[in-house]
SERO-4910 file (N, C-alpha, C, O; in steps of 0.05 Angstrom, whole numbers):
BEGIN
 pado doro    nc1    nc2    nc3   cac1   cac2   cac3    cc1    cc2    cc3    oc1    oc2    oc3
  Unk    A    127   -645     97    100   -642    107     80   -648     85     60   -662     90
  Unk    A     84   -637     61     66   -641     39     64   -671     32     43   -681     26
  Unk    A     87   -685     33     87   -713     26     69   -728     46     54   -746     38
  Unk    A     70   -721     71     53   -734     91     24   -728     86      7   -746     87
  Unk    A     17   -703     81    -10   -695     75    -21   -711     51    -44   -719     50
  Unk    A     -4   -715     31    -13   -729      6    -19   -758     12    -35   -770     -2
  Unk    A     -7   -770     33    -13   -798     40    -38   -800     56    -51   -821     56
  Unk    A    -46   -779     70    -69   -779     88    -94   -766     77   -116   -772     86
  Unk    A    -91   -749     56   -114   -734     45   -112   -734     15    -90   -738      3
  Unk    A   -135   -729      2   -135   -726    -27   -127   -697    -32   -142   -678    -26
  Unk    A   -104   -693    -44    -93   -667    -50    -93   -663    -80    -84   -679    -95
  Unk    A   -105   -640    -89   -105   -633   -117    -79   -619   -123    -74   -597   -113
  Unk    A    -61   -632   -138    -34   -620   -143    -35   -593   -159    -15   -579   -160
  Unk    A    -58   -587   -171    -61   -562   -185    -68   -539   -166    -68   -515   -174
  Unk    A    -75   -546   -142    -84   -525   -123    -69   -526    -96    -81   -529    -75
  Unk    A    -43   -524    -98    -26   -523    -74    -15   -494    -74     -2   -485    -93
  Unk    A    -20   -481    -52    -13   -453    -49      4   -448    -24      3   -464     -5
  Unk    A     19   -427    -24     33   -419      0     26   -390      8     25   -373    -10
  Unk    A     21   -386     33     15   -360     44     26   -358     72     25   -377     87
  Unk    A     37   -335     79     46   -331    106     49   -301    112     51   -285     94
  Unk    A     48   -295    138     49   -267    147     75   -263    163     82   -280    180
  Unk    A     88   -240    159    112   -232    173    135   -253    168    143   -256    145
  Unk    A    145   -266    188    165   -287    183    154   -309    165    168   -320    148
  Unk    A    128   -315    168    115   -334    150    114   -324    121    115   -340    102
  Unk    A    112   -297    118    112   -286     91    140   -288     79    142   -294     55
  Unk    A    160   -284     95    187   -287     85    192   -317     78    205   -323     58
  Unk    A    181   -335     94    184   -364     88    169   -370     62    177   -388     47
  Unk    A    147   -357     57    132   -361     32    150   -353      8    151   -368    -12
  Unk    A    165   -331     10    184   -324    -11    206   -345    -13    214   -352    -35
  Unk    A    215   -356     10    236   -376      9    225   -402     -5    239   -414    -21
  Unk    A    201   -410      2    189   -433    -12    187   -428    -42    192   -446    -58
  Unk    A    179   -404    -49    177   -397    -78    204   -400    -91    206   -411   -114
  Unk    A    225   -391    -78    252   -392    -90    263   -421    -91    278   -428   -110
  Unk    A    256   -437    -72    269   -464    -70    251   -486    -80    261   -507    -88
  Unk    A    224   -483    -78    206   -504    -85    182   -493   -102    160   -504   -100
  Unk    A    187   -472   -116    166   -458   -130    149   -475   -149    125   -469   -153
  Unk    A    161   -496   -161    146   -513   -179    124   -529   -166    106   -539   -180
  Unk    A    124   -531   -140    103   -545   -125     77   -529   -124     56   -540   -122
  Unk    A     80   -503   -124     57   -485   -117     44   -472   -142     58   -466   -162
  Unk    A     18   -469   -140      3   -456   -162      5   -426   -160      6   -412   -180
  Unk    A      6   -415   -135      8   -386   -131     19   -381   -103     18   -399    -86
  Unk    A     28   -357    -99     40   -350    -73     26   -325    -61     15   -308    -76
  Unk    A     26   -323    -34     13   -301    -22     27   -290      3     16   -293     25
  Unk    A     51   -279      1     64   -268     24     50   -242     35     37   -228     20
  Unk    A     53   -238     61     41   -215     74     62   -203     93     75   -218    108
  Unk    A     64   -176     93     82   -162    111    111   -174    110    122   -181    131
  Unk    A    121   -177     86    147   -190     83    161   -180     58    150   -165     42
  Unk    A    186   -189     55    202   -184     31    220   -208     27    228   -221     46
  Unk    A    227   -215      2    245   -237     -2    273   -231      7    282   -208      6
  Unk    A    287   -252     17    315   -248     25    333   -242      1    328   -253    -21
  Unk    A    353   -226      5    370   -218    -17    386   -241    -29    392   -241    -53
  Unk    A    392   -261    -13    409   -283    -23    394   -302    -42    406   -316    -58
  Unk    A    367   -302    -40    353   -321    -57    331   -308    -73    316   -323    -88
  Unk    A    327   -282    -72    306   -269    -88    310   -273   -118    290   -276   -132
  Unk    A    334   -274   -127    340   -278   -155    331   -306   -165    330   -311   -189
  Unk    A    325   -324   -147    317   -351   -155    286   -353   -159    277   -374   -167
  Unk    A    272   -331   -154    243   -332   -159    238   -335   -189    250   -321   -205
  Unk    A    219   -352   -196    210   -356   -223    182   -345   -226    167   -344   -206
  Unk    A    173   -338   -250    146   -327   -253    125   -345   -241    125   -370   -245
  Unk    A    107   -333   -226     86   -348   -212     64   -328   -204     70   -306   -195
  Unk    A     38   -335   -208     17   -317   -197     22   -311   -168     28   -330   -152
  Unk    A     20   -286   -160     26   -279   -133     10   -255   -124      2   -238   -141
  Unk    A      6   -253    -99     -5   -229    -87     11   -223    -62     25   -240    -51
  Unk    A     10   -198    -53     25   -189    -30      7   -171    -14     -4   -151    -25
  Unk    A      4   -176     12    -11   -159     30      9   -141     45     28   -151     56
  Unk    A      4   -115     44     22    -96     57      8    -73     71    -12    -62     60
  Unk    A     17    -67     95      6    -45    110     23    -20    106     48    -21    108
  Unk    A     10      2     99     25     27     93     39     39    118     57     55    115
  Unk    A     31     30    142     44     41    166     57     18    182     58     19    207
  Unk    A     67     -2    169     80    -25    182    107    -15    193    125     -7    179
  Unk    A    110    -17    220    135     -8    232    157    -29    232    180    -23    236
  Unk    A    150    -54    226    169    -76    227    181    -82    199    205    -84    196
  Unk    A    164    -84    179    172    -88    152    162    -63    137    139    -62    128
  Unk    A    179    -43    136    171    -17    126    158    -20     98    165    -36     82
  Unk    A    137     -3     94    123     -4     69    142      1     45    137    -10     23
  Unk    A    162     18     48    181     22     26    195     -3     18    200     -8     -5
  Unk    A    202    -20     38    215    -46     33    195    -64     19    202    -78     -1
  Unk    A    170    -65     28    150    -82     16    144    -72    -13    140    -89    -31
  Unk    A    143    -46    -17    137    -35    -43    159    -44    -63    153    -52    -86
  Unk    A    185    -43    -54    207    -53    -71    204    -82    -77    209    -91    -99
  Unk    A    195    -98    -57    191   -127    -61    169   -131    -82    172   -148   -100
  Unk    A    147   -116    -80    125   -119    -99    134   -111   -127    127   -124   -146
  Unk    A    150    -90   -129    160    -82   -155    178   -104   -167    177   -109   -191
  Unk    A    194   -116   -150    212   -138   -159    195   -161   -169    201   -173   -190
  Unk    A    175   -169   -154    158   -191   -162    144   -185   -189    141   -203   -206
  Unk    A    135   -161   -192    122   -154   -217    141   -157   -241    133   -164   -263
  Unk    A    167   -151   -236    187   -155   -258    191   -185   -263    192   -194   -286
  Unk    A    193   -201   -241    196   -230   -244    172   -241   -259    176   -259   -276
  Unk    A    148   -231   -253    124   -242   -266    118   -229   -293     97   -235   -305
  Unk    A    135   -212   -303    132   -199   -329    105   -185   -331     90   -188   -350
  Unk    A     99   -169   -310     74   -155   -308     75   -129   -324     96   -117   -328
  Unk    A     51   -121   -334     49    -96   -348     50    -73   -327     46    -78   -303
  Unk    A     56    -49   -336     59    -26   -318     31    -17   -309     28     -9   -286
  Unk    A     12    -17   -327    -15     -7   -321    -29    -26   -301    -30    -50   -306
  Unk    A    -39    -15   -280    -54    -30   -260    -84    -25   -263    -92     -4   -273
  Unk    A    -99    -45   -255   -128    -42   -255   -139    -50   -227   -127    -67   -214
  Unk    A   -161    -38   -219   -173    -46   -194   -181    -76   -195   -191    -86   -215
  Unk    A   -176    -90   -173   -182   -119   -172   -205   -125   -152   -224   -138   -159
  Unk    A   -202   -116   -127   -222   -121   -107   -218   -101    -84   -196    -90    -81
  Unk    A   -239    -97    -68   -237    -81    -45   -253    -94    -23   -275   -104    -27
  Unk    A   -241    -94      1   -255   -105     24   -247    -89     49   -223    -90     57
  Unk    A   -266    -76     61   -259    -59     84   -237    -39     76   -240    -25     56
  Unk    A   -215    -38     92   -194    -19     85   -174    -29     64   -156    -14     56
  Unk    A   -177    -53     55   -158    -65     35   -166    -58      7   -189    -62     -1
  Unk    A   -147    -48     -8   -151    -43    -37   -134    -62    -53   -109    -63    -49
  Unk    A   -146    -78    -70   -131    -97    -87   -127    -86   -114   -146    -76   -127
  Unk    A   -103    -87   -124    -95    -77   -150    -83    -99   -166    -65   -113   -156
  Unk    A    -92   -103   -191    -82   -124   -208    -63   -114   -229    -67    -93   -241
  Unk    A    -41   -128   -232    -21   -123   -253    -21   -148   -270    -10   -169   -262
  Unk    A    -33   -147   -293    -34   -169   -312     -5   -176   -320     13   -160   -319
  Unk    A     -2   -201   -329     24   -210   -338     23   -219   -367      3   -229   -377
  Unk    A     45   -215   -380     47   -223   -408     49   -254   -411     45   -264   -433
  Unk    A     55   -268   -390     57   -297   -392     39   -312   -371     46   -334   -363
  Unk    A     17   -300   -363     -2   -314   -346      5   -316   -317     -5   -333   -302
  Unk    A     23   -298   -307     30   -298   -279     25   -270   -267     44   -255   -262
  Unk    A      0   -264   -263     -7   -237   -253      1   -233   -224      7   -252   -209
  Unk    A      2   -208   -217      8   -200   -190    -14   -182   -179    -24   -164   -194
  Unk    A    -22   -186   -154    -42   -170   -141    -30   -159   -116    -19   -174    -99
  Unk    A    -31   -132   -112    -23   -120    -87    -49   -115    -71    -68   -105    -81
  Unk    A    -48   -123    -45    -70   -117    -27    -59    -98     -6    -45   -106     13
  Unk    A    -65    -72     -9    -54    -51      7    -75    -42     27    -98    -37     20
  Unk    A    -67    -39     52    -85    -28     73    -70     -7     88    -45     -6     88
  Unk    A    -85     11    102    -71     33    116    -60     25    143    -49     42    157
  Unk    A    -62      0    151    -55     -9    177    -25    -13    181     -8     -5    165
  Unk    A    -19    -27    203      8    -32    212     16    -60    204      9    -70    183
  Unk    A     31    -74    222     40   -101    217     19   -122    223     23   -146    218
  Unk    A     -3   -113    234    -25   -132    241    -38   -143    215    -43   -128    196
  Unk    A    -43   -169    215    -56   -182    192    -85   -174    192   -100   -179    211
  Unk    A    -94   -161    170   -121   -151    169   -142   -174    166   -137   -192    150
  Unk    A   -164   -173    181   -183   -194    180   -197   -198    153   -209   -219    148
  Unk    A   -196   -178    136   -209   -179    110   -191   -194     90   -200   -201     68
  Unk    A   -166   -197     96   -146   -209     77   -152   -238     69   -151   -244     45
  Unk    A   -160   -256     87   -163   -284     79   -183   -288     56   -178   -304     38
  Unk    A   -205   -274     56   -225   -278     35   -214   -269      8   -219   -281    -12
  Unk    A   -198   -248      8   -186   -238    -17   -164   -257    -27   -161   -262    -51
  Unk    A   -149   -268     -8   -128   -287    -16   -141   -313    -27   -131   -323    -48
  Unk    A   -162   -322    -15   -176   -346    -25   -187   -340    -53   -185   -357    -71
  Unk    A   -199   -317    -57   -208   -309    -83   -186   -310   -104   -190   -321   -126
  Unk    A   -163   -299    -98   -140   -300   -116   -131   -329   -121   -127   -336   -144
  Unk    A   -128   -344   -100   -119   -372   -104   -139   -388   -121   -130   -403   -138
  Unk    A   -165   -384   -117   -184   -398   -133   -182   -391   -162   -189   -408   -180
  Unk    A   -173   -367   -168   -170   -359   -196   -145   -370   -209   -141   -367   -233
  Unk    A   -127   -383   -193   -101   -392   -204    -94   -420   -197    -79   -425   -178
  Unk    A   -105   -439   -211    -97   -467   -209    -73   -471   -228    -69   -456   -247
  Unk    A    -56   -491   -222    -32   -495   -237    -35   -519   -256    -48   -539   -249
  Unk    A    -24   -516   -280    -22   -539   -298      0   -557   -288     23   -547   -284
  Unk    A     -5   -582   -285     16   -600   -275     28   -618   -296     49   -630   -291
  Unk    A     16   -620   -320     28   -636   -341     56   -626   -348     60   -602   -352
  Unk    A     74   -644   -348    101   -637   -356    117   -624   -334    141   -617   -338
  Unk    A    105   -621   -310    120   -608   -288    141   -628   -279    135   -652   -275
  Unk    A    165   -619   -274    186   -637   -265    179   -648   -237    166   -635   -221
  Unk    A    189   -672   -232    183   -684   -206    196   -668   -183    218   -659   -186
  Unk    A    181   -665   -162    191   -651   -139    197   -669   -116    205   -661    -94
  Unk    A    194   -696   -120    200   -715   -100    179   -717    -78    182   -732    -59
  Unk    A    157   -703    -82    136   -704    -61    112   -722    -68     96   -728    -51
  Unk    A    110   -731    -93     87   -746   -101     90   -775    -94     72   -791   -100
***
């Protein structure tokens, strides 16, 4: 799909991002594991990486949207996923406030190698919060990717 988009539109290779909610969030983790070098940052929501490919994640700026009362992807599962990503991204333990919008609280975990993690936590359920897109765009705008020396992904 990206190869087709690149033939029809001007695509900035430093600003290609993946984001998805629920099954789309899990697919975002799968893209990260299998094609992570294509993306500048990742933004899964209401999801967790699959056990068979989670170990293939490489450091990458990421955020995760999670509802504390999600009945489908339990918050405890998402919390473990976020903790795992913070380890992958070599994040510091101390968190700092990042942004707040409506019921969503954004928390930043800086990284020792430039791959920070932001958690966007809300008190809701599995429903995608309407305030999330603006915060995700803010995060993505803060994280363009350096493409020099990046190995070919076959999409250019």
